[in-house]
Phi, psi and omega in degrees: 000126182285151181259130176274087186300318181302315182294320179299314181291319180299316181296318181293313183292325177297319179289333182238045186297314180300315180296324177299312180294317181293330182282317189248340180227061187299325181295314178292323180299328178297334184270343190274139171266103187283002171274352179239077182231128179226123178275122180267099193274351184240044178266120182244149171253128180251118176259095185299319184299318182265354181069034182250147174226120187230134177281132177290145185298310181207124174232125185234129176266120184233144174276166179249155180295328175233147178122010176064240183275003181301137175225158174231170179248144168247120180244122180235136173242137180247117187247124180275354176202170179249032184300325185284119182293321189258039183301314180303323178296319179297318178300321179294319178298317177300315181302314182298316182293321178293321179295318179296327183281322189245344177051052179211171179293149182227134174259103182270135183224135173236124178246119177264125187250006182289161182261006183280157174264120182283128174286321174231135183289154170286131180298146178261025180203167177220137182235145167245117186205164169235162180309123177090352183210123173260122183270323180219132168235108181259126180241149177217158176288124178244121181244116175251100190302319185293342178276352180270138178271120183303331184296336178292345186248004184297328181265008182292153173261005186266112183298329180299324180301322183292328176285314183293344177305331181296342179249004180272182180281132176203163177283119184299336178292342180261005192300326183292310179293323180297321177300317178298320180292316181299316179294322178299316180295320180296316183290341178271354182286141176277065177239161182292156185303324183295315181288324176298321179298322178298319179294318179298315180299323180297313179296319179297324180290317189258359172229060178288147181244141174279176191303312183291332176289325177299320179296315178297319180300316180295323178294320180296308185286338181274340186250005182226120185299337179298335183257021183302318180293326178295317179297319178298318180298317180299318179299316179297315181297321180294317178297317180298317180298319179295318179296316180294323179296318178297316181297318179295322178297318178297317181299312180296325178296319179293323178297318179292322177300318181294316179297318179297320180292321178297317181290326178293325183270321187243002183089181185303129182272155181285166177298325181296316180294317179301319179295320179300318180295317182292341179272353179283117182251009180256117178302323180296319180292322177298318178299316182292325178290322177301320178286323183294329181301326183299326183260352185284143177265340178203170180297331181294341181280350186267136184275071178291000000 
């Protein structure tokens, strides 16, 4: 199953927007009034020449600590690879369109989340110039997570940093212990359970362990009191997983029972009918259909 990296990052950064700004754009964060934040979810870039319409990853309207009703925009793009050669030009086009639309200052940010080592860096600026004269120099914040050393953030008070460590630079031979450390730091953060869960899920997504690593991980968290909260979390997750597994098993069992009952009464059912049954996610509806089959004269009598 493929991972939608952009969506994962957008969801995390939206939940930790203030922490994101304080971590990567501290000068701008000092100016922002974080009680006045609005996510603009339907901002599109239209490329008339190519006939393309693309939704911008994240555009946020923020108020300032001084300036009354004045607002600025924060525009962030999350890139899972550096395949696009002309990325700085695209960032400039986005900037221009947003400026024409809102006529205000814009903080442009690009975060690259790929795991590759760049031989040559992506420029953090775009220029329009002729020999001897630069007409426009557009700059943006460029964050390449894999180029960041996680150790620089171990003493941070910023909970987002502890989650993003899973995508920073580290020695792969240390990944098992590092996963335990990242989770320990997250669980010690004074954040609400919903946001903490997002950080945990992020680490689980980007630091998966194979079977022998899982054994080592359990030994680490089980034999060191510093990881007591991590061990407790694993126990809770396992219980929850078993309960959900049992519930899912019951659900699938009822779906198969319904299909068998339909075939016994009306003969072999079509793929379309089978698909309809498998899409029913309500235990109550499955129960009512099982009872309804007994009185039905044909498939058309059943309320799928």
